[in-house]
C-alpha positions as CSV (number, residue, x, y, z in Angstrom):
1,M,-99.2,22.1,42.2
2,A,-97.0,23.7,39.5
3,N,-98.4,24.8,36.2
4,R,-98.0,22.3,33.3
5,Y,-94.5,23.4,32.5
6,G,-93.5,22.9,36.1
7,E,-95.1,19.5,35.8
8,A,-93.2,18.8,32.6
9,A,-90.0,19.6,34.4
10,L,-90.9,17.1,37.1
11,V,-91.8,14.4,34.6
12,A,-88.6,15.0,32.7
13,A,-86.4,14.9,35.8
14,R,-88.0,11.8,37.2
15,M,-88.2,10.0,33.9
16,E,-87.1,6.3,34.1
17,T,-84.4,5.8,31.5
18,Y,-84.0,2.1,31.9
19,G,-80.2,2.5,31.6
20,K,-80.4,4.3,28.3
21,A,-78.6,7.6,27.7
22,I,-81.6,9.9,27.2
23,T,-80.6,13.6,26.9
24,P,-82.4,16.3,28.9
25,M,-83.8,17.6,25.6
26,E,-85.3,14.2,24.9
27,R,-86.7,14.0,28.4
28,W,-88.2,17.4,28.0
29,N,-89.7,16.7,24.6
30,Q,-91.3,13.4,25.9
31,A,-92.7,15.2,29.0
32,V,-94.3,18.1,27.0
33,K,-95.8,15.7,24.5
34,Q,-97.4,13.8,27.3
35,L,-98.8,16.9,29.0
36,Y,-99.7,18.9,25.8
37,P,-100.6,16.1,23.3
38,T,-102.6,18.3,21.0
39,S,-100.6,21.5,21.2
40,P,-97.4,21.6,19.1
41,S,-97.0,25.3,20.0
42,A,-97.1,24.5,23.7
43,Q,-94.6,21.6,23.1
44,R,-92.2,24.1,21.4
45,K,-92.4,26.9,24.0
46,G,-88.8,28.0,24.6
47,G,-88.7,29.7,28.0
48,P,-89.6,26.7,30.2
49,R,-87.5,24.3,28.0
50,N,-84.5,26.5,28.2
51,A,-84.9,26.9,32.0
52,F,-84.9,23.1,32.4
53,L,-82.0,22.6,30.0
54,T,-80.0,25.4,31.7
55,L,-80.4,23.8,35.1
56,C,-79.4,20.4,33.6
57,E,-76.4,21.9,32.0
58,A,-75.2,23.3,35.3
59,G,-75.6,20.0,37.0
60,L,-78.4,21.3,39.2
61,V,-81.1,18.7,38.4
62,K,-80.7,15.6,40.5
63,G,-79.9,12.5,38.5
64,I,-78.9,14.4,35.4
65,P,-75.2,14.9,34.9
66,A,-73.8,18.3,33.9
67,G,-73.2,18.7,30.2
68,Q,-73.7,20.9,27.2
69,Y,-77.5,20.9,26.7
70,A,-78.8,24.5,26.4
71,A,-78.2,26.6,23.3
72,A,-77.0,30.2,24.0
73,N,-79.9,32.5,24.5
74,K,-80.7,35.7,26.4
75,N,-82.8,33.8,29.0
76,K,-80.1,31.3,29.9
77,P,-78.9,33.0,33.2
78,Y,-82.4,33.4,34.6
79,A,-82.9,29.8,35.9
80,S,-79.5,29.5,37.5
81,R,-79.9,32.9,39.2
82,A,-83.3,31.9,40.5
83,V,-81.7,28.8,42.1
84,S,-79.1,31.0,43.8
85,L,-81.9,33.1,45.3
86,L,-83.8,30.0,46.5
87,V,-80.6,28.7,48.1
88,A,-80.2,32.1,49.8
89,G,-83.7,31.7,51.2
90,T,-85.2,34.7,49.5
91,H,-87.7,35.3,46.7
92,K,-89.9,32.2,47.1
93,T,-92.7,33.1,44.6
94,V,-92.7,33.1,40.8
95,S,-93.3,36.8,40.6
96,A,-90.6,37.7,43.2
97,L,-88.1,35.4,41.5
98,W,-88.8,36.8,38.1
99,A,-88.5,40.4,39.2
100,E,-85.2,39.8,40.8
101,V,-83.6,37.7,38.0
102,L,-84.6,40.3,35.5
103,D,-82.8,43.0,37.4
104,G,-84.8,45.8,35.8
105,D,-85.1,44.3,32.3
106,D,-88.6,44.4,30.8
107,V,-89.1,40.7,29.7
108,P,-92.4,38.9,30.0
109,H,-92.5,35.8,32.1
110,S,-92.7,32.6,30.1
111,S,-93.0,29.9,32.8
112,Q,-89.2,29.7,33.4
113,M,-89.7,30.3,37.2
114,D,-92.5,27.7,37.3
115,V,-89.9,25.1,36.1
116,V,-87.4,26.2,38.7
117,L,-89.9,26.3,41.6
118,A,-91.4,22.9,40.7
119,L,-88.0,21.3,40.8
120,W,-87.0,23.1,43.9
121,K,-90.2,22.3,45.9
122,N,-89.9,18.6,44.9
123,D,-86.3,18.4,46.1
124,L,-85.0,17.8,42.5
125,I,-82.5,20.7,42.6
126,V,-78.9,20.1,43.8
127,R,-78.7,22.5,46.7
128,R,-75.3,24.2,46.7
129,S,-74.7,27.2,48.9
């Protein structure tokens, strides 16, 4: 099973909206509050949230239309690049994905790849080649 941020991505992606227009950010916030009810700092963690929002923005999360969801940040390209690597059939672990998407940069992992892999392994990523 994915770590809790991977779980949050699954909860957010599968969330029943009952016909209401709930943004990906609202989905994410509800999911992390459910999984981290007593940890505001865990709820605010930017890396996994930005990974989820970036994938949503690109139209890569099933059931969530593409749109403008993720603020510009240095981590934005990591999630989309990881999906490309998964589609290509390479780099199937968190550490392998992270090393490849960084392309030599020295940035600590912050659960971004956990989000990508959880969605991928649960068939919630739109698979484009």
